[in-house]
N, C-alpha and C positions, 0 to 999 in steps of 0.2 A: 768283405766288400765285393759287390757284384759289378759287372760291366755289361752294358747293353748299347747297341747302336741306337741312333735317334729314331730310326724306323721301328725298332723293337719296342722302344719306350712308348712311342705313339700307339702301337698295337696294344700294349699292356694297359695303357690309360683308357683306350676305347673299350676294351673288354671289361674293365673294372669300373667304368664310370668315374674316372678320376680327372682332375684338372691338370693338364700338362703345361708347364711354363712355356710361353711362346719361344723363348730362346733355344729350346730343344728341337724346334721344328726344322727339319732338314731342307725345307723350301722346295719340295717337288712341285712340278706343274700338276694341275688337277688330273690330267689324263694319265700321269705316271704313278699316282698314288695307289691304285689297285694292284699294280705289279709289285710295287715296293712292299705293300701289305702282305702279299703272298710270300715273298722272300723272307719277310720278318717273321711271319708265323712259322714257317719251316725252321728257321733258326731257333726260335723259342722252343719249339717242340723237340728239336734235336738236343737242346741243352737242358731239357727237363724243367723249363719254366712254366709250361702249360700242361694241363691234364685234360682228359676228355670229360666234359660235363654232360648235362642232360642232352640226349639226342645227339651225342658226339660233338657238341659245341666246345671249342677250345676254351679253357678256363684257367686263369693264372693260379698257380699253386698258393697254398696258404703262406709259404715263406715269402713269395713275391708280393702278395697282398699286404703282408705285414711290413715289408720293406718300404712300400710306396704309400702306406696309410696316411701320412701327412698331406698327401695330395687330394684327399677326400674333400676337404673344406679349407683350402689355404686362404689366409688373409694377406699374406705378404710374399712377394717374389723379389729376389735380388739377383742381379746378373752382373758379375764383376769380370772384366776383361783386363788382364795384366800382360806384362812383357813375356811371361813364360807360359801361362795357361789361362783358361776361362773356368770360372766357378759359378754355379747357379744354386741358390737356396730357395726352398719353397716350404711353406707351412704356417703354423701359428703356435700353439702350445708345444708342438713337436716339429722337427725339421728334417727334411730330406735334402741331402747335398749331392750335387752332380758336379764332377770335375772332368773336363774334356781332356782325355789323355792322348787322343789323336783325333783328327777331324771326324766329327759326327759319331764318336765312340766315347761313352760317358761311364766313368766309375761312379757307382751309386752307393750311398750308405745312409742309414737312418741314425740321427744323432741323439734323440731322446732329450733334447733341450729346446727351449723357446727360441723362435727364429730371431727375435730382436737381440738376444744375448749372443747368439751365434754370429749374426751379421756384424754386430759391433766388434767382436773379437777378430773376425775375418778382415774388416777394414783397418782395425788397429794394427794387425800384423802386416798388412800391405803397406803401411807407412813406416815400417821399422828402419829401412835404409833408403831414404829418399835422396841419395847423393847421385850426381850425374855419373855416367859411365866414362872412365878415363879415355880421352882421345876421340870422343864423339862430339858432334856439334849440337846446337840447340835443337834442331829438327829431329836428331837421332836419340835425344834423351828418353829414357824409359818413361812410359806413360801408362796410367790406369784410367779406366772408365767404368763407372758404376751406374746402373739403372735400377730403380726400385718401383714396384707397383704395390700400392696399399688398397685394400678393398674395404668399402664401408658396408653397413648393414643392408643396403639396397643392392649389393653386388655390383657397385660401380667401382671401377679401378681408376686411381689417380696416379699418374706417372711423375717421377722426379728423378734427379740424378746429378752427377757431377763428373768432372774429369780433373785429374791432377797429374803432375809431372815431377821428375827429379828436380830438386832445387831447394825446398819444395815450392810449387806454385799450384794454385787452385782456381777453378771456375765452376759455377753451377752449369748444369746441362743446358739450360735454356739460354746460356750466354753465347752459344755458337750453333751453327746449323748442323743438323745430324749428318754425320759422314764427313764433316770438314777435316782437313788434314793439317791446317795451320795451327801453330802453337800459340798464336797471339791471343790476348784477352784474359790471360791468367792474372791472378792477384797474388803477389808474394806473401807467404804466410810462414809462421813457425810450425814445427811438427805438432806442437800442442794445439795450436789454432786449427790446423788441418784436421786433427783427430776430433776436436770438438765439433767442427762443422759436419764431419761425417757421422758422428754420433747423433747429432741433431737431425741429420737427413734420415737416418734409420728410424728415429723416433717420430718422424712425420711432421716435425715443426717447420721444415723447409718445403713441404709439399705444396705445389701451386694450387 
């Protein structure tokens, strides 16, 4: 498993013509991007992730290109934010997984499996223990939020998503304002019902 900063991933995607999931964007102001790019390229060169291509142009190594190959033509992107960490999946018939191990530093590995299967398993695992944390109030209960983007043949992306909390309780993403911090609006569900809703979400049947 390799690890890269968000800036390094952006540089690798740019040099390779890949589609980087928006969740990995560090959010620099436009004026700051050139400086961040220079620092990222130096780091990549120092760690052997780049070689000198034609006319000295930095080029990702074969190993790096193979690692990120599912980003060549991804049809699905999943962004799961949980109590402990954030995971991003991208791909189609093959999947690359990014796990944020510290702010803006991502562990990256290629899974060799279709993204739908990987996404369903990831969300299934995230519902394994949906019980409240002892001694915490309603507002402090563990919560998860997932966003998905599905791309059609015309390269149009359709967003969908959901949030669920210990209990378990569930609500579609469009049931609350983005960034809202209130736990209201959830629908009580069983774990089986929650898993079925999430599986349907990944399958695109709940996409608006």
